[in-house]
C-alpha positions in Angstrom: -27.6 -26.9 49.6 -24.1 -25.3 47.9 -23.4 -21.6 47.3 -20.6 -20.6 45.7 -19.2 -16.8 45.6 -16.6 -14.8 43.8 -14.0 -12.2 45.2 -11.5 -10.3 42.8 -9.8 -7.1 44.2 -7.0 -5.3 43.3 -5.0 -2.5 44.7 -2.2 0.2 43.5 1.7 0.0 45.2 1.8 3.3 47.0 5.2 4.5 48.9 4.7 5.2 52.4 2.6 1.8 53.5 3.6 -1.1 54.3 2.5 -5.0 52.7 -0.1 -7.0 53.9 -1.3 -10.3 52.3 -3.3 -12.3 54.0 -2.7 -10.9 57.3 1.4 -11.1 56.4 3.0 -8.1 56.8 6.0 -8.7 53.7 8.9 -6.6 53.3 8.9 -4.8 50.1 10.0 -1.4 49.5 6.4 0.1 48.7 2.9 -1.1 50.5 -0.9 -1.2 48.8 -2.8 1.8 48.7 -6.7 1.7 50.8 -8.5 3.3 53.1 -8.6 -0.2 55.2 -4.7 -1.9 55.2 -5.1 -2.5 51.5 -4.6 -6.4 52.2 -5.8 -6.9 48.6 -6.1 -11.0 49.2 -8.4 -11.0 52.5 -10.6 -8.4 50.5 -11.4 -10.9 47.2 -12.0 -13.9 50.1 -14.4 -11.2 51.9 -16.0 -10.8 48.7 -16.1 -14.4 47.9 -17.8 -15.6 51.0 -20.5 -11.8 50.3 -20.9 -13.4 47.3 -21.8 -16.6 48.3 -24.0 -15.4 50.4 -25.5 -13.3 47.8 -24.7 -10.1 50.0 -23.6 -7.0 49.6 -20.1 -6.7 48.1 -17.0 -5.7 50.8 -17.2 -1.7 49.3 -21.0 -1.6 50.8 -20.1 -2.8 53.8 -17.4 -1.7 54.9 -17.5 1.6 52.7 -14.0 3.8 52.2 -16.1 6.8 53.4 -16.2 5.5 56.3 -13.3 6.9 58.7 -14.5 3.9 61.4 -12.2 1.6 58.2 -9.4 3.8 58.3 -6.3 1.4 58.7 -9.1 -1.4 59.4 -7.5 -5.3 59.4 -9.0 -6.5 57.0 -8.9 -10.0 59.1 -11.1 -8.6 61.1 -13.6 -7.5 58.4 -13.3 -11.4 56.7 -14.2 -12.7 60.6 -17.2 -10.5 60.4 -18.5 -12.0 56.9 -17.5 -15.3 58.0 -19.8 -14.5 61.5 -22.0 -13.3 59.2 -22.3 -16.6 57.2 -22.8 -18.8 60.4 -25.3 -16.5 61.4 -27.2 -16.9 58.5 -26.9 -21.0 58.8 -23.9 -21.0 56.6 -21.2 -23.3 57.2 -17.5 -22.1 54.6 -16.7 -25.5 53.0 -13.7 -24.3 51.3 -12.3 -21.5 49.8 -9.4 -21.4 47.1 -7.0 -17.8 46.4 -4.9 -16.8 43.6 -2.4 -13.9 44.3 -0.9 -12.4 41.3 2.2 -10.4 42.1 5.5 -9.7 39.9 7.2 -9.2 42.9 7.7 -9.9 45.9 8.2 -13.5 45.7 5.4 -15.0 47.7 6.1 -18.6 48.4 8.0 -18.5 51.5 4.0 -16.5 53.5 2.0 -18.7 51.8 1.3 -21.1 54.9 1.3 -18.0 57.6 -1.8 -16.4 55.1 -3.7 -19.6 55.1 -3.2 -20.0 58.9 -4.3 -16.0 59.0 -7.7 -16.6 57.0 -8.7 -19.8 57.9 -8.1 -19.0 61.6 -10.4 -15.4 60.6 -13.0 -17.7 59.6 -13.2 -19.8 61.7 -12.4 -22.7 59.7 -9.6 -25.4 59.3 -6.4 -24.3 57.9 -7.3 -27.3 55.4 -10.3 -25.3 54.2 -8.2 -22.8 52.5 -6.2 -22.4 49.6 -3.6 -19.5 48.5 -1.4 -19.4 45.5 0.8 -17.3 43.8 1.4 -16.3 40.3 3.6 -13.7 38.4 2.3 -12.1 35.3 5.2 -12.7 33.5 5.9 -9.0 33.0 2.6 -8.2 31.6 -0.3 -5.3 32.4 0.2 -3.9 35.6 1.1 -6.4 37.8 3.8 -7.3 35.2 4.6 -3.8 35.5 5.0 -4.1 39.9 2.3 -1.2 39.6 -0.1 -3.3 42.1 -1.4 -6.4 43.0 -4.4 -8.5 42.1 -6.5 -11.4 44.0 -8.6 -14.0 43.2 -10.9 -16.0 45.4 -14.0 -18.6 45.4 -15.7 -20.1 48.1 -18.4 -23.1 48.3 -20.5 -22.1 51.4 -23.3 -25.2 52.8 -26.4 -24.4 54.3 -26.5 -26.3 57.3 
């Protein structure tokens, strides 16, 4: 039986933080605010997997009130949820993600993001899509106040 899940996340820019998207550190004047490494892409994909599993969301599993997750590597959290899926008898079939950022330009990093996300989930890189877009200077993304990401995940019961 197929299960689909959708994930969405947003983080505001913050001074003094590094910018990490899909496990890739990207040179930029500001990073993203968050309790963990604030990897908005990994968070959206993690929530998509959790949605397909009909499980808790990322905030319930890895709460920002728990000091254990302060500065956490979001790829490790994604890997834990992928393992949870396998333990429950699911195979990750396919995932597709979109990042909305006015700046910086993300196209040069897409392949590395795909490779990091696929490795964290233990799936072939062909099973992970990553796209980047701007919002044509509209909204909080367009004003360069933060970055948003959406993801969908398709799981199959083994």
